[in-house]
Structure formats: C-alpha cells, structure tokens
C-alpha positions in Angstrom: 25.6 23.5 3.0 23.1 26.2 2.3 19.5 25.0 2.5 17.0 26.0 -0.1 14.3 27.5 2.1 11.5 27.0 -0.6 12.4 23.3 -1.0 12.6 22.9 2.8 9.2 24.4 3.2 7.7 22.2 0.6 9.2 19.1 2.1 7.9 20.0 5.6 4.4 20.6 4.2 4.6 17.2 2.3 5.6 15.2 5.4 3.1 17.1 7.6 0.2 16.2 5.1 1.3 12.5 5.3 0.3 12.7 9.0 3.9 12.4 10.4 4.6 13.7 13.9 7.3 16.3 14.5 10.1 13.9 15.3 9.2 11.7 12.3 9.4 14.8 10.1 12.9 15.6 11.4 14.0 12.0 10.9 12.6 11.9 7.3 14.3 15.2 6.4 17.6 13.9 7.8 17.6 10.3 6.4 15.7 10.9 3.1 16.7 14.4 2.1 20.0 15.0 3.9 18.6 18.1 5.7 19.3 18.5 9.4 17.3 21.1 11.3 16.3 21.5 14.9 12.9 21.0 16.5 12.5 24.7 17.2 13.3 25.5 13.5 10.7 22.9 12.4 8.1 24.5 14.7 8.9 28.0 13.3 8.4 26.7 9.7 5.1 25.0 10.6 3.9 28.2 12.2 4.9 30.2 9.1 3.1 27.7 6.9 0.0 27.8 9.3 0.2 24.0 9.8 -1.3 23.1 13.1 -2.2 19.6 14.3 -4.2 20.2 17.4 -4.9 23.9 17.8 -8.2 24.2 16.0 -10.2 21.0 15.5 -12.1 20.5 12.2 -15.9 20.8 12.3 -17.4 17.4 13.3 -20.0 17.6 10.6 -17.3 18.0 7.9 -15.5 15.0 9.3 -18.7 13.0 9.4 -19.4 13.9 5.8 -15.9 12.8 4.8 -16.2 9.5 6.8 -19.6 8.8 5.1 -18.1 9.3 1.7 -15.3 6.9 2.5 -17.8 4.4 3.9 -19.7 4.4 0.6 -16.6 3.1 -1.1 -13.8 0.7 -0.1 -13.3 2.7 3.1 -16.1 0.7 4.6 -13.4 -1.9 5.3 -11.1 0.3 7.3 -10.8 0.5 11.1 -10.8 3.8 13.1 -6.9 4.0 13.0 -6.7 3.8 9.2 -9.8 6.2 8.9 -8.0 8.6 11.2 -4.9 8.5 9.0 -7.0 9.2 5.9 -8.6 12.2 7.7 -5.2 13.6 8.6 -4.0 13.2 5.0 -7.2 14.9 3.8 -6.4 17.9 6.0 -8.8 17.4 8.9 -7.6 18.0 12.5 -9.3 15.3 14.6 -8.4 12.7 17.2 -8.5 9.0 16.9 -11.1 8.8 19.7 -13.4 11.1 17.7 -13.1 9.0 14.6 -13.8 5.9 16.7 -17.0 7.3 18.1 -18.1 8.6 14.7 -17.6 5.2 13.2 -19.7 3.6 15.9 -22.5 5.9 14.9 -22.1 5.8 11.1 -21.0 2.2 10.7 -22.0 0.1 13.7 -22.2 -3.2 11.8 -18.8 -2.8 10.4 -17.4 -2.0 13.9 -18.9 -5.3 15.2 -17.3 -7.2 12.3 -13.9 -5.8 13.1 -14.1 -6.8 16.7 -13.4 -10.5 15.9 -10.3 -12.1 17.3 -7.1 -12.0 15.2 -5.2 -15.0 14.2 -1.8 -15.7 15.8 0.9 -15.6 13.1 4.1 -17.6 12.8 7.3 -15.9 13.7 9.2 -14.5 10.7 12.9 -13.7 10.7 14.5 -11.3 8.2 18.0 -9.6 8.8 17.2 -6.2 7.1 15.6 -4.0 4.4 16.0 -5.2 0.8 17.3 -8.6 1.9 14.2 -10.4 0.6 11.3 -9.3 -1.6 8.2 -11.4 -1.7 6.4 -11.5 -5.1 2.9 -12.9 -5.8 -0.3 -12.5 -7.7 -3.7 -11.8 -6.1 -6.4 -13.8 -8.0 -9.6 -13.0 -6.1 -10.6 -10.5 -8.8 -9.2 -12.6 -11.7 -12.6 -14.2 -12.5 -13.8 -10.7 -13.3 -10.8 -9.8 -15.6 -8.8 -7.9 -13.0 -5.3 -9.2 -12.2 -3.3 -7.8 -9.3 0.5 -8.4 -8.8 2.6 -7.1 -6.0 5.9 -7.3 -4.2 6.7 -6.5 -0.5 9.9 -6.1 1.4 10.0 -8.8 4.0 11.7 -6.8 6.7 10.0 -3.4 6.6 6.7 -4.6 4.8 7.1 -1.7 2.5 5.2 -2.4 -0.7 7.7 -2.5 -3.6 5.0 -2.6 -6.3 1.3 -3.2 -6.5 -0.5 -3.0 -9.8 -3.8 -4.1 -11.5 -3.8 -5.1 -15.1 -5.7 -7.4 -17.5 -3.3 -10.2 -16.9 -0.7 -11.4 -14.4 0.3 -14.5 -16.4 2.5 -12.7 -18.9 6.2 -12.8 -17.9 6.8 -9.6 -19.7 4.3 -7.8 -17.5 5.9 -9.0 -14.3 9.3 -8.3 -15.6 8.2 -4.7 -16.3 7.1 -4.2 -12.8 10.4 -5.6 -11.5 12.6 -3.4 -13.8 10.6 -0.3 -12.8 11.1 -1.1 -9.1 14.8 -1.7 -9.6 15.3 1.5 -11.5 13.4 3.6 -8.9 15.5 2.1 -6.1 18.8 1.9 -7.9 19.1 -1.8 -7.4 17.4 -5.0 -6.5 17.0 -7.1 -3.3 19.6 -9.6 -2.1 17.0 -12.4 -2.7 13.5 -12.7 -4.3 11.0 -15.3 -3.4 7.9 -16.2 -5.6 5.8 -19.3 -6.5 6.6 -21.6 -9.4 4.4 -19.8 -11.9 5.9 -19.4 -15.4 5.0 -15.6 -15.2 8.1 -15.2 -13.0 10.8 -16.7 -15.3 11.9 -13.5 -16.9 12.1 -11.7 -13.5 14.2 -14.7 -12.2 16.7 -14.3 -15.1 17.0 -10.6 -14.6 17.6 -11.1 -10.8 20.3 -13.6 -11.5 22.0 -11.4 -14.1 22.1 -8.3 -11.8 23.5 -10.4 -8.9 25.9 -12.4 -11.0 29.1 -10.5 -10.2 28.3 -10.1 -6.4 30.5 -12.0 -4.0 28.1 -12.4 -1.0 26.9 -15.8 0.2 23.5 -15.4 -1.6 24.7 -14.3 -5.1 24.3 -17.8 -6.5 21.1 -18.5 -4.7 19.4 -15.1 -5.1 16.0 -16.4 -6.4 13.8 -18.7 -4.4 10.9 -20.7 -5.6 8.4 -22.2 -3.2 4.7 -22.8 -2.4 2.5 -20.0 -1.2 2.6 -21.1 2.5 6.4 -20.3 2.4 5.7 -16.9 0.8 4.0 -15.8 4.1 4.9 -12.2 4.2 3.0 -11.2 1.0 0.3 -13.8 1.7 -0.4 -12.1 5.0 -0.4 -8.7 3.1 -3.1 -10.1 0.7 -5.3 -10.6 3.8 -4.8 -7.0 4.7 -5.5 -5.8 1.1 -8.8 -7.9 1.0 -10.0 -6.4 4.3 -9.0 -2.8 3.4 -9.8 -2.7 -0.3 -10.5 -5.7 -2.4 -13.6 -7.0 -0.5 -15.5 -3.9 -1.7 -14.9 -4.9 -5.3 -15.5 -8.6 -4.7 -18.9 -7.8 -3.3 -19.7 -5.4 -6.1 -18.7 -7.9 -8.8 -20.5 -10.8 -7.0 -23.7 -8.6 -6.9 -23.4 -8.2 -10.7 -23.0 -12.0 -11.0 -25.9 -12.8 -8.7 -28.2 -10.4 -10.7 -27.2 -12.1 -14.0 -25.5 -8.9 -15.2 -22.1 -10.7 -15.4 -21.8 -14.1 -17.2 -18.0 -14.3 -17.2 -17.5 -14.2 -20.9 -14.9 -12.2 -22.8 -17.2 -9.2 -23.4 -18.2 -8.9 -19.8 -14.6 -9.1 -18.5 -13.5 -6.5 -21.1 -16.3 -4.2 -20.0 -15.3 -4.5 -16.4 -11.6 -3.8 -17.4 -12.7 -0.8 -19.5 -14.8 0.7 -16.6 -13.0 -0.3 -13.4 -9.4 -1.2 -14.1 -8.1 2.4 -14.0 -10.2 3.2 -10.9 -8.8 0.0 -9.1 -5.2 0.9 -10.1 -5.5 4.4 -8.6 -7.1 3.0 -5.4 -4.2 0.4 -5.1 -1.7 3.3 -5.2 -3.8 5.0 -2.5 -3.6 1.9 -0.3 0.2 1.8 -0.9 0.4 5.4 0.1 -1.5 4.9 3.3 
C-alpha cells in the first residue's frame, strides 16, 4: 500500500510532540494507523523535520520560566516526571534530572511534600482492555458548583471520559458522556461498574440494550452496581486527579470561602461556574492528554 508522505510526516511529528520514544512511535504508527516503517526510515523523517530529542538542550532559563509558570497554576501539584513530560510536550529538550534539580530550587516545599510514603494498594485483576469501565463522580468541587464525572478503563487505566459541568446528578448528562464515548470507540465495554446513584439509570439501560444480543457470559450481567470501595480503579484515579489538578482549585475556592467572598448561595456558585467552569474543563482535558 502506498504511504501518503505528508500524512506520515504529520503523524510522526504528532507522536514526537507527545514525548514518545522512537520504538513507541513505530508501535503507534503500526497499531493505530496501520503504517509500518523501519527505524532507519523514522530517523530519516525526524532529521528532515528537524526533530531532535537530545542534540541541543533547551536554555535552562527558558525551562525555568516555563516551570515557574506551571508552578503558579495546578502544575504546583506535579512531580518531576510529570513536569518533564509537560516540558517535552511544550517543545523543550531537557532531561528528567535537570527538571528534578530545577524543582528542588523553584519549589522546595512541594518536593518535601511529595516525598511522603505511598499507600500499598490492593491487588486488582482485569482480563483486558474494554472489559470493565469504572464510572463515578468527583464531588470535592461540588460545594462550589463544579461537578466532575469520569470513566476509566480498568485494565489500561485509560480515561474514557472526564468532564466538568454544573451538575453530575442529571441522568441525561451522564448518558451523554457515555454515548459520546461509545460513538468515538465504535462500541462499549463488556461490563460497566458504578455506584447506586440515580444519575446512572439511563446509562445502565443503554448498556443493557447494546449488549442485549451478545452471547458471551457477561451479556446478561453487563452492568454492576456497588459501593465506592468496590469501584477502586476510579477511586484511586480520583486521588491522582486531586494531587495533580483538583487540589489547586480546592485551595483557591477555600481561600474565597475563608475571606467571606463565597457564601455558597446560588449567585456565588453561578459566578464560579461562569468564570471557572470552562477553564477547569480545558485543564481536565490537558490532564487526560498527559
């Protein structure tokens, strides 16, 4: 099959800016786009596009300015590996060790906080991708009028959807997220797990309808209800979201509350939704992209 060179170049540039290594770019081209090229061909295209990872390192002052800008926002919650990935995606050529040392200088307090020991997690078993999607709502920003809902694949931990809106209690809203995900992936998961909230009732009926004619062992038991401690995959991911993004907004809104600039009434919540909802939604998509 003849390869469109312009499309190939754009795909290589796209995967390179994501921070993928050479073998990962080759794997993505083969598995996602059906394009098989050799490593030498990839290196030739990268040279033509002037895409180099290690030849000329970016100026440290430029990197430090970029990091400081990130630290002034929700990036203050990131460790050096996440910050390194953001630098790579922003076009900077820099090593993880350089980022680690810069963060020790620019954000010593944050570095100390992230050195705390991690919790040991329970073992989780899942046979493969799209076998089980975990769906849940994140309510830490709900007192301020921002409702977050998300779904994650239990096997790969890929985020199926993650959105902020003025409500997460309307079953039509959750059903809309589910339908958009099913359309973009040409199908649904073998099973879906959520809590017992009424906002999930439409999604449950849609899942059962789409799986009705299937003959596998789970077609009649394709939707699972349970408590949050049984929905551990997305509950664990909410912890990641809080550390890497949501804590910034929790602190910001709490400061408004402590200074008596937020009373919790309808007007105050509507003002936060008007000024912050679109920003938070864009940032959530950035978190998913990372």
